[in-house]
C-alpha positions as CSV (number, residue, x, y, z in Angstrom):
1,M,-65.3,1.6,5.9
2,D,-68.0,1.5,8.6
3,F,-67.0,1.1,12.1
4,S,-69.3,0.4,15.1
5,S,-67.2,2.2,17.9
6,K,-64.9,5.0,17.3
7,M,-62.0,3.5,19.4
8,L,-61.9,0.9,16.9
9,E,-61.9,3.3,14.0
10,E,-58.7,4.9,15.7
11,A,-56.5,1.5,16.3
12,V,-57.7,0.6,12.7
13,D,-56.2,4.5,11.9
14,Q,-52.6,3.8,13.1
15,V,-52.3,0.5,12.5
16,S,-53.0,1.2,9.1
17,Q,-50.1,3.8,8.6
18,L,-47.9,0.9,9.0
19,P,-45.8,0.0,5.6
20,G,-47.9,-2.6,3.4
21,I,-50.9,-2.5,6.1
22,G,-53.9,-1.7,4.3
23,K,-57.5,-0.9,6.2
24,R,-58.5,-4.1,5.9
25,T,-55.2,-6.2,7.0
26,A,-55.1,-3.3,9.4
27,L,-58.8,-4.5,10.9
28,R,-58.1,-8.1,10.7
29,L,-55.1,-7.1,13.2
30,V,-56.4,-5.0,15.5
31,L,-59.7,-7.4,15.7
32,H,-56.7,-10.4,16.5
33,L,-55.4,-8.4,19.0
34,L,-58.5,-7.7,20.9
35,R,-59.0,-11.7,21.2
36,Q,-56.1,-12.3,22.6
37,P,-55.4,-11.7,26.7
38,E,-55.2,-8.1,27.8
39,S,-52.0,-8.7,29.3
40,Q,-50.7,-10.0,25.7
41,T,-51.8,-6.8,24.3
42,L,-50.2,-4.8,27.3
43,Q,-47.2,-6.4,26.9
44,L,-47.1,-5.4,23.0
45,T,-47.8,-1.6,23.5
46,Q,-45.1,-2.2,26.4
47,T,-42.1,-3.5,24.5
48,L,-43.1,-1.1,21.7
49,S,-42.9,1.9,24.1
50,K,-39.8,0.9,25.1
51,F,-38.3,0.1,21.8
52,R,-39.0,3.7,20.8
53,S,-38.4,5.6,23.8
54,N,-35.0,3.5,24.4
55,I,-33.5,2.7,21.0
56,K,-29.9,4.3,20.4
57,R,-27.7,4.8,17.1
58,C,-24.4,3.4,17.8
59,K,-22.1,6.5,18.0
60,N,-19.7,5.0,15.6
61,C,-21.6,3.2,12.1
62,F,-25.1,4.6,13.3
63,N,-26.7,1.1,13.3
64,I,-29.4,0.4,15.7
65,S,-28.2,-0.2,18.8
66,D,-29.0,-1.2,22.7
67,T,-26.1,0.8,23.7
68,E,-24.1,3.9,22.7
69,I,-21.4,1.5,20.5
70,C,-22.7,-1.5,18.7
71,E,-22.1,-5.0,19.0
72,I,-20.4,-5.1,15.8
73,C,-18.2,-2.1,16.5
74,S,-17.3,-3.0,19.7
75,N,-16.4,-7.2,18.2
76,T,-13.0,-7.1,18.8
77,S,-13.0,-10.1,16.2
78,R,-13.9,-7.5,13.5
79,N,-11.7,-5.7,11.0
80,K,-12.1,-2.2,11.6
81,S,-10.4,-0.6,8.7
82,L,-12.4,-2.4,6.6
83,V,-15.6,-0.4,6.1
84,C,-19.3,-1.4,4.2
85,V,-21.6,1.7,3.6
86,V,-25.3,0.6,3.2
87,E,-28.6,2.5,3.5
88,D,-30.3,1.4,6.9
89,V,-30.1,-1.5,9.1
90,R,-31.9,-4.2,7.2
91,D,-28.8,-4.1,4.5
92,V,-26.7,-4.8,7.8
93,M,-29.0,-7.6,9.1
94,A,-28.8,-9.0,5.1
95,I,-25.1,-8.9,4.8
96,E,-24.5,-10.6,8.4
97,N,-27.1,-13.2,8.2
98,T,-24.5,-14.2,4.8
99,G,-21.4,-14.9,7.8
100,Q,-18.8,-13.7,4.8
101,Y,-18.2,-10.1,5.8
102,R,-16.2,-9.6,8.8
103,G,-15.7,-5.5,9.0
104,I,-17.9,-3.3,10.2
105,Y,-20.7,-0.9,8.7
106,H,-21.4,2.7,8.1
107,V,-25.7,3.1,8.0
108,L,-26.2,6.5,5.6
109,G,-30.0,6.0,6.9
110,G,-31.3,6.7,3.5
111,K,-30.3,7.6,-0.3
112,I,-29.4,10.8,-2.3
113,S,-32.4,11.5,-4.1
114,P,-33.5,14.9,-5.1
115,I,-36.9,13.9,-6.0
116,D,-37.6,12.7,-2.7
117,G,-36.0,16.1,-1.2
118,I,-33.2,14.2,0.6
119,G,-29.4,15.6,-0.2
120,P,-26.3,14.6,1.2
121,S,-26.8,16.5,4.3
122,Q,-29.3,14.7,5.5
123,L,-27.2,11.0,5.0
124,S,-24.4,10.8,8.0
125,I,-21.7,11.2,4.9
126,Q,-19.9,13.8,6.5
127,P,-19.1,11.0,9.5
128,L,-17.4,8.6,6.9
129,I,-15.7,11.3,5.4
130,E,-14.2,12.1,8.5
131,K,-13.2,8.5,9.7
132,A,-11.4,8.9,6.0
133,K,-9.7,11.6,7.3
134,N,-8.3,10.4,10.4
135,G,-6.7,6.9,8.6
136,E,-9.0,5.3,9.9
137,I,-10.0,3.1,6.8
138,E,-8.2,1.3,4.4
139,E,-11.4,-0.2,2.4
140,I,-15.1,1.0,1.9
141,I,-17.2,-1.2,0.3
142,F,-20.3,0.4,-1.3
143,A,-22.8,-1.6,-0.6
144,L,-26.3,0.4,-1.7
145,S,-29.0,-1.2,-4.1
146,S,-27.7,-0.9,-7.4
147,T,-30.6,1.8,-8.3
148,M,-30.0,5.4,-9.9
149,E,-30.6,6.9,-6.0
150,G,-27.6,4.2,-4.9
151,D,-25.5,4.5,-7.9
152,T,-25.4,8.6,-7.3
153,T,-25.2,8.2,-3.5
154,N,-21.8,5.7,-4.5
155,F,-20.5,8.1,-6.6
156,Y,-21.0,11.3,-4.6
157,I,-19.2,9.8,-1.6
158,F,-16.4,8.5,-4.4
159,K,-16.4,11.9,-5.2
160,Q,-15.9,13.2,-1.9
161,L,-12.9,10.7,-0.7
162,E,-10.9,11.4,-3.8
163,N,-10.6,14.8,-2.9
164,L,-9.4,14.3,0.5
165,K,-6.1,12.7,-1.8
166,I,-5.5,9.9,0.6
167,S,-5.1,6.4,0.1
168,I,-8.5,4.4,-0.1
169,K,-9.5,1.5,-1.7
170,T,-13.4,1.5,-2.6
171,S,-14.7,-1.3,-3.8
172,T,-18.4,-2.2,-5.0
173,I,-20.4,-5.8,-4.3
174,A,-20.4,-7.8,-7.7
175,R,-23.2,-7.3,-9.4
176,G,-24.3,-10.8,-8.7
177,I,-27.2,-8.3,-7.2
178,S,-29.8,-7.9,-9.9
179,V,-29.8,-3.6,-11.3
180,G,-32.7,-1.9,-9.2
181,D,-32.6,-5.0,-6.1
182,E,-32.7,-4.4,-2.4
183,L,-30.2,-6.1,-0.7
184,E,-32.7,-7.1,2.1
185,Y,-34.8,-9.5,-0.8
186,A,-31.1,-10.8,-2.1
187,D,-30.9,-14.8,-1.3
188,E,-27.5,-15.1,1.6
189,V,-25.6,-17.0,-1.0
190,T,-25.9,-14.6,-3.6
191,L,-25.3,-11.5,-1.1
192,G,-22.3,-13.3,0.7
193,R,-21.0,-14.3,-3.0
194,S,-21.5,-10.3,-3.9
195,I,-19.6,-9.2,-0.2
196,T,-16.5,-11.7,-1.1
197,N,-16.3,-11.0,-5.0
198,R,-16.5,-7.2,-4.8
199,V,-14.7,-5.1,-7.8
200,P,-13.0,-1.8,-7.4
201,F,-15.3,1.5,-7.3
202,E,-13.4,2.7,-10.4
203,N,-14.5,-0.7,-12.8
204,S,-18.1,-0.1,-12.1
205,L,-17.7,3.8,-13.4
206,K,-16.9,2.2,-16.6
207,N,-19.9,-0.4,-17.4
């Protein structure tokens, strides 16, 4: 792709690094921004800069938050003994949109994937185990996507909890979510039913 401007080329290169954005789409977006009032483009860049500089991870659940403790964890009406384990913030948003869940979350920040060089130590698994040790949790719901990596991560955490030899109920969302599907793409009714109709995790090992 030939560019008449080096600055245009650099802008397109940066935008095209976003997921799902190719060079042609990046060019279309950059030219769109160029047609907008300068104040609007500056507001966008300032908002992104503020977001990148000031966004936090909740100290309790590792969800993205504006404050040290996110709104979900600080909500006194939530059941703090019920913890839903998810991969990232998109899964939290998907489950919250169902309106069917009143516990809190634990965001792992990914899934165990040896082929991608991601092991347990690179995820927020240990803080979850520590919370279990401290007796803060009565039930853990595994809500990772039903992929090989998701199942591997579920099983690893399950074995870690089993080794503690303490009484914690473990369950997994019902398989209304198709194998291989990501939670963020599931419709709200199906996902809500999968949370409500969750099954003991041990049962999923028999399938």
